[in-house]
C-alpha positions as CSV (number, residue, x, y, z in Angstrom):
1,X,92.3,112.6,68.0
2,X,94.2,109.3,68.6
3,X,94.1,107.3,71.8
4,X,96.6,108.2,74.4
5,X,99.9,106.4,75.1
6,X,99.8,103.9,78.0
7,X,102.5,103.2,80.6
8,X,102.0,100.4,83.0
9,X,103.9,100.4,86.3
10,X,104.1,96.9,87.6
11,X,106.1,94.8,90.0
12,X,107.1,91.2,90.7
13,X,105.8,91.3,94.3
14,X,103.6,93.5,96.5
15,X,104.8,96.6,98.2
16,X,107.8,97.2,95.9
17,X,107.1,100.9,95.6
18,X,104.8,101.3,92.6
19,X,103.0,104.2,94.0
20,X,106.2,106.0,94.9
21,X,107.5,105.5,91.3
22,X,104.1,106.5,89.8
23,X,103.9,109.7,91.8
24,X,107.5,110.8,91.3
25,X,107.2,110.0,87.6
26,X,104.0,111.8,87.0
27,X,105.0,114.9,88.9
28,X,108.2,115.3,86.9
29,X,106.4,114.8,83.6
30,X,103.8,117.3,84.7
31,X,106.6,119.8,85.5
32,X,107.8,119.3,81.9
33,X,104.4,120.3,80.6
34,X,103.2,116.8,79.6
35,X,99.6,116.0,80.2
36,X,99.1,113.1,82.5
37,X,96.2,110.8,83.2
38,X,96.2,108.0,85.8
39,X,94.3,104.8,86.6
40,X,94.4,101.5,88.4
41,X,92.4,98.9,86.5
42,X,92.5,96.4,89.4
43,X,91.9,97.9,92.7
44,X,92.1,96.6,96.3
45,X,89.6,96.8,99.1
46,X,91.8,97.4,102.2
47,X,88.9,97.8,104.6
48,X,88.6,95.1,107.3
49,X,84.9,95.7,107.8
50,X,82.1,94.1,105.9
51,X,81.3,97.4,104.2
52,X,82.4,97.3,100.5
53,X,83.9,100.2,98.7
54,X,84.4,101.0,95.1
55,X,87.3,103.3,95.6
56,X,90.9,102.2,95.9
57,X,92.8,104.3,98.5
58,X,95.8,104.7,96.3
59,X,93.7,105.9,93.4
60,X,92.1,108.6,95.4
61,X,95.3,109.7,97.0
62,X,97.3,109.9,93.8
63,X,94.4,111.7,92.0
64,X,94.2,114.3,94.7
65,X,98.0,114.7,94.9
66,X,98.5,115.2,91.2
67,X,95.4,117.4,91.1
68,X,93.9,115.4,88.2
69,X,90.5,116.4,86.8
70,X,87.9,113.7,86.4
71,X,88.5,113.3,82.7
72,X,92.2,112.5,83.5
73,X,91.3,109.5,85.7
74,X,90.7,106.1,84.2
75,X,88.0,104.1,86.0
76,X,88.9,101.2,88.3
77,X,87.3,98.1,86.7
78,X,87.3,95.8,89.6
79,X,87.8,95.9,93.4
80,X,89.6,92.7,94.4
81,X,88.2,91.3,97.6
82,X,87.2,87.9,99.1
83,X,83.6,88.2,98.0
84,X,84.4,89.1,94.4
85,X,86.8,86.2,94.1
86,X,84.3,83.7,95.5
87,X,81.6,84.9,93.1
88,X,84.0,84.5,90.2
89,X,84.9,80.9,91.3
90,X,81.2,80.1,91.6
91,X,80.4,81.4,88.2
92,X,78.2,84.1,89.5
93,X,80.5,86.9,88.3
94,X,81.0,86.6,84.5
95,X,82.0,90.2,83.5
96,X,84.3,90.3,80.5
97,X,86.9,92.6,82.0
98,X,89.1,92.6,78.9
99,X,86.3,94.1,77.0
100,X,85.8,96.7,79.7
101,X,89.6,97.4,79.6
102,X,89.5,97.8,75.9
103,X,87.1,100.7,76.3
104,X,90.0,102.7,77.7
105,X,91.2,102.9,74.1
106,X,88.1,104.7,73.1
107,X,89.0,107.6,75.3
108,X,90.8,110.2,73.1
109,X,93.6,112.2,74.6
110,X,97.2,113.4,74.4
111,X,100.2,112.9,76.6
112,X,100.5,109.8,78.7
113,X,98.2,107.6,80.8
114,X,100.1,106.0,83.7
115,X,98.4,102.9,85.0
116,X,99.3,101.2,88.3
117,X,99.4,97.4,87.8
118,X,98.6,94.5,90.1
119,X,100.8,93.3,92.9
120,X,102.7,90.9,90.7
121,X,102.6,89.4,87.2
122,X,99.9,86.9,88.1
123,X,97.4,88.7,90.2
124,X,94.2,89.4,88.3
125,X,94.5,86.4,86.0
126,X,91.2,85.1,87.4
127,X,89.6,88.1,85.9
128,X,91.9,88.3,82.8
129,X,93.4,91.4,84.2
130,X,97.0,90.3,84.9
131,X,99.8,92.7,84.1
132,X,100.8,90.9,80.8
133,X,97.1,90.8,79.7
134,X,96.6,94.5,80.5
135,X,99.8,95.4,78.7
136,X,98.8,93.4,75.6
137,X,95.3,94.8,75.3
138,X,96.4,98.5,75.7
139,X,99.7,98.0,73.8
140,X,101.2,99.5,76.9
141,X,104.9,99.9,77.7
142,X,105.8,98.4,81.1
143,X,108.2,99.6,83.8
144,X,108.7,97.0,86.6
145,X,109.6,98.1,90.1
146,X,111.6,95.6,92.2
147,X,113.2,95.4,95.6
148,X,116.4,93.3,95.9
149,X,115.2,91.7,99.1
150,X,115.5,88.1,98.1
151,X,118.0,85.9,96.2
152,X,115.6,85.3,93.4
153,X,114.8,88.8,92.4
154,X,117.1,88.5,89.3
155,X,115.3,85.3,88.4
156,X,111.9,87.1,88.7
157,X,113.1,89.8,86.3
158,X,114.4,87.4,83.8
159,X,111.1,85.5,83.9
160,X,109.2,88.7,83.6
161,X,111.2,89.7,80.5
162,X,110.3,86.3,78.9
163,X,106.6,87.0,79.5
164,X,106.5,90.7,78.6
165,X,108.9,90.7,75.7
166,X,109.5,94.0,74.0
167,X,106.7,95.7,76.0
168,X,109.2,95.9,79.0
169,X,110.6,99.4,78.7
170,X,112.8,98.9,81.8
171,X,113.1,98.3,85.5
172,X,113.6,100.4,88.6
173,X,115.5,98.8,91.4
174,X,114.0,100.3,94.5
175,X,115.0,100.5,98.2
176,X,118.6,99.6,97.7
177,X,120.7,99.5,100.9
178,X,123.8,101.6,100.9
179,X,126.0,98.5,101.2
180,X,124.5,97.1,98.0
181,X,124.5,100.1,95.8
182,X,127.9,99.5,94.2
183,X,126.9,95.9,93.4
184,X,123.8,97.1,91.7
185,X,125.7,99.7,89.6
186,X,128.7,97.6,88.6
187,X,127.3,94.1,88.5
188,X,123.5,93.9,88.4
189,X,122.9,96.7,86.0
190,X,125.4,95.5,83.3
191,X,124.0,92.0,83.6
192,X,120.4,93.0,83.1
193,X,121.1,95.5,80.3
194,X,123.2,92.9,78.4
195,X,119.9,90.9,78.4
196,X,117.9,93.8,77.0
197,X,116.4,94.8,80.4
198,X,117.3,98.5,80.8
199,X,117.8,99.7,84.3
200,X,116.1,103.1,84.5
201,X,116.9,103.9,88.1
202,X,118.6,102.5,91.2
203,X,116.9,104.2,94.1
204,X,118.6,104.2,97.5
205,X,116.8,102.9,100.6
206,X,115.1,105.7,102.5
207,X,114.1,105.4,106.2
208,X,111.5,108.1,105.5
209,X,109.7,106.2,102.8
210,X,109.8,103.0,105.0
211,X,108.4,104.9,107.9
212,X,104.8,104.9,109.3
213,X,102.9,107.6,111.0
214,X,101.9,107.3,114.6
215,X,98.3,107.6,113.4
216,X,98.7,104.4,111.3
217,X,100.2,102.6,114.4
218,X,97.2,103.7,116.4
219,X,94.9,102.2,113.8
220,X,96.7,98.9,113.4
221,X,97.2,98.4,117.1
222,X,93.7,99.6,118.0
223,X,95.5,101.7,120.6
224,X,94.2,104.1,123.1
225,X,96.0,107.5,122.9
226,X,96.9,108.6,126.4
227,X,98.5,112.0,125.5
228,X,99.5,114.2,122.6
229,X,96.8,113.1,120.2
230,X,97.7,116.2,118.2
231,X,101.0,114.7,117.2
232,X,99.9,111.6,115.5
233,X,101.4,113.0,112.3
234,X,104.9,112.1,113.6
235,X,106.7,109.6,111.5
236,X,108.2,106.4,113.0
237,X,111.3,105.1,111.2
238,X,112.4,102.3,113.6
239,X,111.2,100.1,116.4
240,X,112.9,99.5,119.7
241,X,111.8,97.1,122.5
242,X,112.4,98.3,126.0
243,X,112.9,95.1,127.9
244,X,116.4,95.5,129.3
245,X,117.8,97.3,132.2
246,X,117.7,101.1,132.0
247,X,121.4,101.7,131.5
248,X,121.5,99.3,128.6
249,X,118.3,100.8,127.2
250,X,119.7,104.3,127.1
251,X,122.7,103.2,125.1
252,X,120.4,101.4,122.7
253,X,117.9,104.2,122.4
254,X,120.7,106.7,121.5
255,X,121.6,104.7,118.4
256,X,118.1,105.0,116.9
257,X,116.3,107.9,115.5
258,X,112.6,108.7,115.2
259,X,111.7,105.5,116.9
260,X,108.7,103.8,118.5
261,X,109.5,102.3,121.9
262,X,107.5,99.3,123.0
263,X,107.7,98.5,126.7
264,X,105.5,97.3,129.6
265,X,103.2,99.8,131.1
266,X,104.9,99.3,134.5
267,X,108.4,100.1,133.2
268,X,108.5,103.7,134.3
269,X,112.3,103.8,134.2
270,X,112.4,102.7,130.5
271,X,109.6,105.0,129.6
272,X,111.4,108.1,131.0
273,X,114.7,107.0,129.4
274,X,113.0,106.8,126.0
275,X,111.5,110.3,126.4
276,X,115.1,111.6,126.7
277,X,116.1,110.3,123.3
278,X,114.7,110.5,119.7
279,X,111.4,108.8,120.5
280,X,108.4,109.7,118.3
281,X,106.0,107.3,120.0
282,X,105.8,105.4,123.3
283,X,103.7,102.2,123.2
284,X,102.8,100.6,126.5
285,X,101.7,97.0,126.5
286,X,99.5,95.1,128.9
287,X,97.0,97.9,129.5
288,X,98.8,99.0,132.6
289,X,98.4,102.7,133.3
290,X,101.7,104.7,133.2
291,X,102.9,106.9,136.0
292,X,101.7,110.5,135.9
293,X,105.3,111.6,135.7
294,X,105.7,109.8,132.4
295,X,102.5,111.4,130.9
296,X,103.7,114.9,132.0
297,X,107.1,114.4,130.5
298,X,105.6,113.0,127.3
299,X,103.2,116.0,127.1
300,X,106.2,118.4,127.4
301,X,108.2,116.5,124.8
302,X,105.3,116.3,122.4
303,X,105.5,112.5,122.2
304,X,102.3,110.5,121.9
305,X,101.8,107.7,124.4
306,X,99.7,104.7,123.3
307,X,98.2,101.9,125.4
308,X,97.6,98.6,123.8
309,X,95.9,95.4,125.1
310,X,98.4,93.1,123.3
311,X,101.5,91.7,125.0
312,X,104.9,92.8,123.7
313,X,105.5,90.1,121.2
314,X,102.2,90.5,119.5
315,X,102.5,94.3,119.5
316,X,105.9,94.0,117.8
317,X,104.6,91.6,115.2
318,X,101.8,94.0,114.2
319,X,104.2,96.9,114.0
320,X,106.6,94.9,111.9
321,X,103.8,94.0,109.5
322,X,102.8,97.6,109.3
323,X,106.4,98.6,108.3
324,X,106.3,95.9,105.7
325,X,103.2,97.2,104.0
326,X,103.6,100.9,104.4
327,X,101.8,103.2,101.9
328,X,102.7,106.5,100.4
329,X,100.0,108.6,102.0
330,X,101.8,111.3,103.8
331,X,102.8,114.7,102.2
332,X,106.4,114.5,103.5
333,X,106.8,111.2,101.7
334,X,105.3,112.5,98.5
335,X,107.8,115.4,98.4
336,X,110.7,113.1,99.1
337,X,109.6,110.7,96.3
338,X,109.4,113.5,93.8
339,X,113.0,114.6,94.6
340,X,114.2,111.0,94.6
341,X,112.8,110.3,91.1
342,X,114.1,113.6,89.7
343,X,117.5,112.8,90.9
344,X,117.9,109.0,90.3
345,X,115.5,108.1,87.4
346,X,116.6,108.3,83.8
347,X,113.6,109.9,81.9
348,X,115.3,109.9,78.5
349,X,114.3,106.4,77.4
350,X,110.7,107.0,78.5
351,X,110.4,110.4,76.7
352,X,112.0,108.9,73.6
353,X,109.8,105.8,73.6
354,X,106.6,107.9,73.7
355,X,108.0,110.8,71.7
356,X,107.2,113.2,74.5
357,X,108.9,116.5,75.4
358,X,111.6,118.3,73.5
């Protein structure tokens, strides 16, 4: 039996949505009866403790979500962390990872192996596991996921095309704001396709996919949960700072949905106003205890109230950073990603390239 076909999902920068595309893609192919395997050659250790781990969180989550058996999961070759990098620089770590990667080819199988690539085209070069190197060794087709969030994203794609050549199967433009969708369709897509860079999908921005759970905010803020610890599954789509007078705050709060409100622990008026609107989480700064009236109202409204030791500015910075590095680890996001890919991704070039399906 011949070696399986390999598809490498990459990006030009971190947090472009590779996991979203991978899950949506794999689910749709499974629905068409195509056998899928998955792997992530270069993993990331996200723990902030000194305890090392040999399991990438995304690998475990995607494996479980797709219900893949052990023989349909390719091993992660390297967990990228500070210690591993230092050992490589010192010459203490001399593993030939390209040789390890080539062993993937010895695994017989049918269907398609979807591999999630590094954060960008350069990451992993120290270990000879950059995206272009992985693609070359496995003779993999590459789909790049990009977010049009800088002026240079077109430059990045053109540069990627030069490096990847014919192995670049196409690109997915992800997280496109509503105001930019016409430009993407009528201007950017024709420009890229005229340069032999097929655009396989233009995915609209989704507040849900950009949202974070209250549980994740608790973890990132090291917060104390004052009430409704049973509703940490609520998703937060926006952040509002309650530092104005209460009449202005109410007008501001009514414009937002599914928000986290950050305000001082002594601002009972703001806290009560927030609980009358679409608030999914109340975050109180300065470790000042809230009024019992606030806790009773939050209990009735099923809104978690968090207390943090940071002042407002630091709290907001941490939350902003959390929004910027959100991961696809909630079931509601997975289901949305599946529907999004089924609706807005062109599967025909992929199926044709690998001669899959009907």
